[in-house]
NUDO-422145 format. One record per atom (N, C-alpha, C): atom name; x, y, z. Coordinates in pm, 1 decimal, always signed. Atoms other than C-alpha are relative to their C-alpha. Layout:
N
['CA',[X,Y,Z]]
...
END
This chain:
92
['N',[+85.3,-116.2,+0.0]]
['CA',[+0.0,+0.0,+0.0]]
['C',[+90.5,+123.3,+0.0]]
['N',[-74.1,-126.1,+5.3]]
['CA',[+129.4,+348.4,-84.9]]
['C',[-66.1,+99.7,+94.0]]
['N',[+52.3,-92.7,-99.4]]
['CA',[+90.8,+598.4,+197.6]]
['C',[+86.1,+125.3,+0.8]]
['N',[-69.3,-127.2,-12.9]]
['CA',[+180.0,+965.6,+215.0]]
['C',[-35.7,+63.9,+132.9]]
['N',[+22.9,-69.2,-125.9]]
['CA',[+201.8,+1192.9,+515.8]]
['C',[+5.3,+149.7,-24.4]]
['N',[-11.4,-145.1,-0.6]]
['CA',[+130.9,+1560.3,+558.7]]
['C',[-35.7,+48.4,+139.4]]
['N',[+20.1,-55.5,-133.2]]
['CA',[+143.7,+1770.8,+872.7]]
['C',[+65.6,+136.7,+6.2]]
['N',[-69.4,-124.6,-26.3]]
['CA',[+248.4,+2105.5,+1010.4]]
['C',[+105.7,-28.1,+106.1]]
['N',[-108.1,+25.7,-94.9]]
['CA',[+577.8,+2118.7,+1200.0]]
['C',[+81.7,+126.6,+22.3]]
['N',[-93.9,-106.9,-33.3]]
['CA',[+818.7,+2354.6,+1371.5]]
['C',[+95.5,-51.5,+106.1]]
['N',[-102.5,+39.5,-95.8]]
['CA',[+1125.2,+2339.7,+1594.4]]
['C',[+63.0,+125.7,+58.7]]
['N',[-72.6,-113.7,-57.5]]
['CA',[+1329.5,+2564.1,+1821.6]]
['C',[+120.6,+37.5,-84.5]]
['N',[-113.5,-20.9,+90.3]]
['CA',[+1622.0,+2523.2,+1579.3]]
['C',[-28.6,-78.4,-127.9]]
['N',[+20.1,+78.9,+122.3]]
['CA',[+1626.4,+2409.3,+1215.3]]
['C',[+52.8,-142.8,+19.9]]
['N',[-38.3,+141.0,-15.2]]
['CA',[+1645.2,+2030.1,+1194.9]]
['C',[-64.0,-83.2,-109.2]]
['N',[+62.4,+97.1,+88.7]]
['CA',[+1565.8,+1727.9,+984.5]]
['C',[-92.6,-88.8,+81.4]]
['N',[+89.0,+101.9,-55.9]]
['CA',[+1273.3,+1501.2,+1062.1]]
['C',[+10.1,-120.0,-92.4]]
['N',[-7.1,+124.0,+76.6]]
['CA',[+1304.7,+1140.5,+952.9]]
['C',[-126.7,-81.1,+24.7]]
['N',[+115.4,+89.1,-9.7]]
['CA',[+1012.5,+909.1,+880.5]]
['C',[+53.6,-142.2,-8.3]]
['N',[-44.2,+139.0,-7.3]]
['CA',[+1083.7,+551.0,+983.7]]
['C',[-121.8,-91.9,-7.3]]
['N',[+105.0,+100.8,+12.4]]
['CA',[+867.7,+253.3,+882.3]]
['C',[+64.3,-134.3,+28.7]]
['N',[-53.0,+131.8,-38.7]]
['CA',[+934.1,-81.3,+1050.5]]
['C',[+151.9,+5.4,+20.6]]
['N',[-141.3,-15.7,-36.9]]
['CA',[+1274.2,+40.8,+1179.9]]
['C',[+92.4,+29.8,-118.4]]
['N',[-82.1,-41.0,+114.5]]
['CA',[+1393.0,+158.9,+834.4]]
['C',[-34.3,+144.3,-35.5]]
['N',[+24.9,-139.1,+37.5]]
['CA',[+1437.5,+525.2,+744.2]]
['C',[-47.9,+4.6,-143.9]]
['N',[+59.9,-5.8,+133.4]]
['CA',[+1216.0,+603.2,+446.2]]
['C',[+3.3,+139.6,-61.9]]
['N',[+2.0,-137.1,+51.0]]
['CA',[+1207.3,+984.8,+414.9]]
['C',[+67.3,+91.8,+100.7]]
['N',[-58.9,-103.9,-85.3]]
['CA',[+1382.4,+1293.1,+548.5]]
['C',[-46.3,+134.4,-54.5]]
['N',[+44.7,-133.7,+39.8]]
['CA',[+1257.7,+1651.4,+544.1]]
['C',[+55.2,+100.6,+101.0]]
['N',[-50.0,-106.5,-87.7]]
['CA',[+1397.1,+1976.8,+685.7]]
['C',[-115.1,+88.7,+44.4]]
['N',[+98.0,-95.7,-52.4]]
['CA',[+1186.7,+2200.4,+909.2]]
['C',[+75.7,+114.6,+65.8]]
['N',[-61.0,-117.5,-61.3]]
['CA',[+1253.7,+2542.8,+1053.7]]
['C',[-72.1,+39.5,+127.7]]
['N',[+56.4,-49.2,-125.3]]
['CA',[+1148.1,+2754.1,+1347.0]]
['C',[-142.9,+53.8,-16.2]]
['N',[+136.5,-46.4,+26.4]]
['CA',[+827.7,+2878.9,+1180.9]]
['C',[-88.2,-119.5,-34.6]]
['N',[+94.6,+106.4,+31.1]]
['CA',[+521.5,+2655.8,+1162.7]]
['C',[-25.9,-3.3,-150.0]]
['N',[+21.4,+13.4,+143.6]]
['CA',[+488.8,+2523.2,+808.2]]
['C',[-47.6,-139.4,-35.3]]
['N',[+49.9,+129.0,+47.8]]
['CA',[+331.2,+2243.5,+607.0]]
['C',[+112.6,-86.0,-54.4]]
['N',[-92.3,+100.2,+51.4]]
['CA',[+527.2,+1929.9,+529.3]]
['C',[-84.5,-103.0,-74.9]]
['N',[+66.5,+106.4,+75.8]]
['CA',[+412.8,+1690.4,+255.5]]
['C',[+108.3,-93.0,-51.6]]
['N',[-102.1,+97.6,+36.1]]
['CA',[+610.0,+1372.8,+202.5]]
['C',[-46.1,-88.3,-114.0]]
['N',[+30.5,+97.0,+104.2]]
['CA',[+626.9,+1152.1,-104.0]]
['C',[-43.6,-130.2,+64.9]]
['N',[+54.0,+123.2,-56.2]]
['CA',[+451.6,+822.4,-55.0]]
['C',[+110.0,-100.9,+31.3]]
['N',[-86.7,+111.0,-37.1]]
['CA',[+618.5,+526.9,+109.4]]
['C',[-82.2,-127.8,-9.7]]
['N',[+65.9,+129.3,+6.8]]
['CA',[+537.4,+159.8,+71.9]]
['C',[-17.2,-52.4,+142.3]]
['N',[+30.4,+54.8,-132.3]]
['CA',[+366.8,+18.6,+382.5]]
['C',[-33.1,-148.2,-18.0]]
['N',[+28.7,+143.1,+14.5]]
['CA',[+370.2,-360.9,+425.9]]
['C',[-135.9,-35.7,+61.5]]
['N',[+126.1,+45.1,-59.8]]
['CA',[+51.3,-553.4,+506.8]]
['C',[+17.9,-28.0,+149.7]]
['N',[-2.8,+31.2,-142.6]]
['CA',[-37.2,-604.7,+871.8]]
['C',[+22.4,+123.7,+85.2]]
['N',[-24.3,-109.6,-94.2]]
['CA',[+48.7,-392.3,+1173.6]]
['C',[+133.5,+64.3,-34.6]]
['N',[-120.5,-73.5,+38.9]]
['CA',[+302.0,-123.3,+1083.4]]
['C',[+25.4,+111.5,+99.5]]
['N',[-39.5,-107.6,-90.2]]
['CA',[+492.6,+109.9,+1316.0]]
['C',[+68.9,+108.3,-81.8]]
['N',[-58.6,-116.2,+67.1]]
['CA',[+569.5,+457.2,+1178.8]]
['C',[+48.3,+94.9,+109.3]]
['N',[-57.3,-91.2,-99.7]]
['CA',[+800.2,+689.9,+1377.1]]
['C',[+50.9,+125.9,-67.5]]
['N',[-62.3,-126.1,+38.9]]
['CA',[+898.5,+1053.8,+1339.1]]
['C',[+117.9,+19.9,+93.7]]
['N',[-120.9,-16.7,-80.8]]
['CA',[+1257.4,+1105.5,+1458.0]]
['C',[+77.6,+120.9,-50.2]]
['N',[-88.5,-108.8,+40.7]]
['CA',[+1515.7,+1383.2,+1450.7]]
['C',[+143.2,-36.9,+32.0]]
['N',[-142.2,+23.7,-23.0]]
['CA',[+1892.0,+1372.4,+1422.9]]
['C',[+62.1,+107.3,+88.6]]
['N',[-48.0,-110.3,-84.1]]
['CA',[+1921.4,+1688.1,+1637.4]]
['C',[-52.4,-22.0,+142.4]]
['N',[+46.5,+19.5,-137.6]]
['CA',[+1908.6,+1652.0,+2019.3]]
['C',[-100.7,+107.5,+41.8]]
['N',[+96.1,-95.8,-55.4]]
['CA',[+1627.5,+1820.0,+2210.7]]
['C',[+74.5,+117.9,+63.3]]
['N',[-60.2,-123.5,-51.2]]
['CA',[+1700.2,+2179.0,+2318.9]]
['C',[-81.6,+51.8,+118.2]]
['N',[+72.2,-65.3,-108.6]]
['CA',[+1612.0,+2368.4,+2635.3]]
['C',[-89.4,+107.3,-60.2]]
['N',[+98.6,-89.7,+59.5]]
['CA',[+1297.4,+2569.5,+2558.2]]
['C',[+40.6,+147.0,+11.8]]
['N',[-44.0,-138.5,-22.8]]
['CA',[+1426.5,+2896.4,+2709.6]]
['C',[+74.1,+2.9,+133.6]]
['N',[-67.8,-5.6,-129.9]]
['CA',[+1634.2,+3016.2,+3005.9]]
['C',[-96.4,-21.5,+117.9]]
['N',[+98.2,+14.1,-108.3]]
['CA',[+1315.4,+3023.0,+3216.2]]
['C',[-74.4,-134.0,-5.3]]
['N',[+73.3,+125.7,+19.5]]
['CA',[+1180.7,+2691.1,+3081.5]]
['C',[+101.9,-109.8,-28.3]]
['N',[-106.7,+99.5,+11.9]]
['CA',[+1412.0,+2394.6,+3137.0]]
['C',[-43.2,-127.8,-72.5]]
['N',[+42.0,+119.0,+74.8]]
['CA',[+1204.0,+2144.4,+2939.2]]
['C',[+87.8,-16.7,-124.2]]
['N',[-72.8,+32.4,+123.0]]
['CA',[+1394.1,+1971.1,+2658.4]]
['C',[-103.3,-28.3,-108.3]]
['N',[+96.0,+13.5,+108.1]]
['CA',[+1199.8,+2007.7,+2334.7]]
['C',[+70.5,-34.1,-130.5]]
['N',[-53.3,+36.9,+130.4]]
['CA',[+1261.8,+1850.1,+1996.1]]
['C',[-72.5,+76.2,-108.7]]
['N',[+80.4,-65.8,+103.0]]
['CA',[+998.3,+1938.5,+1738.8]]
['C',[-146.5,-24.6,+30.9]]
['N',[+144.4,+16.5,-14.6]]
['CA',[+622.9,+1977.6,+1723.8]]
['C',[-58.7,-31.9,-136.3]]
['N',[+71.2,+36.7,+122.4]]
['CA',[+405.3,+1810.8,+1460.6]]
['C',[-149.3,+5.8,+30.1]]
['N',[+143.0,-21.3,-20.8]]
['CA',[+38.6,+1906.9,+1426.8]]
['C',[-79.5,-51.5,-118.9]]
['N',[+93.3,+37.7,+105.7]]
['CA',[-253.7,+1767.7,+1230.1]]
['C',[+54.7,-103.6,-95.9]]
['N',[-60.1,+102.3,+85.6]]
['CA',[-78.9,+1456.1,+1101.5]]
['C',[-110.4,-72.8,-77.3]]
['N',[+95.7,+66.9,+88.4]]
['CA',[-270.1,+1314.8,+802.7]]
['C',[+73.0,-111.7,-73.2]]
['N',[-52.4,+115.0,+73.9]]
['CA',[-202.8,+969.9,+658.7]]
['C',[-90.3,-18.0,-121.9]]
['N',[+75.8,+9.1,+125.1]]
['CA',[-308.8,+949.3,+293.1]]
['C',[+32.2,-131.2,-70.8]]
['N',[-19.2,+120.4,+80.4]]
['CA',[-359.0,+613.6,+121.2]]
['C',[-12.3,+42.6,-145.6]]
['N',[-5.7,-42.9,+139.5]]
['CA',[-265.9,+665.0,-243.8]]
['C',[-8.0,-121.7,-92.3]]
['N',[+16.7,+110.0,+95.4]]
['CA',[-363.8,+450.3,-540.3]]
['C',[+131.3,-36.3,-67.8]]
['N',[-127.0,+21.2,+69.7]]
['CA',[-24.7,+492.8,-705.6]]
['C',[+111.3,+68.6,+77.5]]
['N',[-112.5,-72.1,-63.1]]
['CA',[+322.8,+584.7,-577.9]]
['C',[+18.0,+134.9,-68.4]]
['N',[-29.2,-131.4,+57.5]]
['CA',[+423.3,+946.1,-630.8]]
['C',[+109.6,-14.9,-105.0]]
['N',[-112.1,+3.6,+94.9]]
['CA',[+640.5,+1011.3,-936.2]]
['C',[+130.3,+38.2,+70.4]]
['N',[-130.0,-31.6,-59.5]]
['CA',[+1009.3,+1025.1,-852.6]]
['C',[+34.8,+143.8,-32.5]]
['N',[-38.6,-138.7,+21.6]]
['CA',[+1121.0,+1384.5,-802.1]]
['C',[+138.3,+4.8,-64.2]]
['N',[-133.7,-17.4,+56.7]]
['CA',[+1413.4,+1501.0,-1017.2]]
['C',[+90.6,+68.2,+101.1]]
['N',[-92.6,-56.1,-98.0]]
['CA',[+1722.7,+1587.6,-822.7]]
['C',[+98.7,+89.7,-63.3]]
END
């Protein structure tokens, strides 16, 4: 099954977000400090129960001098789209 993802995301510092499916990295996208839309090309999802993870290669940062929480990134309104066909390969 071909599945795409779209969501809004932001971070305290620019970073990459990686999409992992069944412990394999499938996509990577850069996000910035301003909230913005992210749309990822489709990935192949195997039949059965599938685990999808959003990860970052940048360690969590302290929110501010007054807020000692460690924050990574925020993702809002995550939409999973089942697609009839895989997306065309983007030219590089």
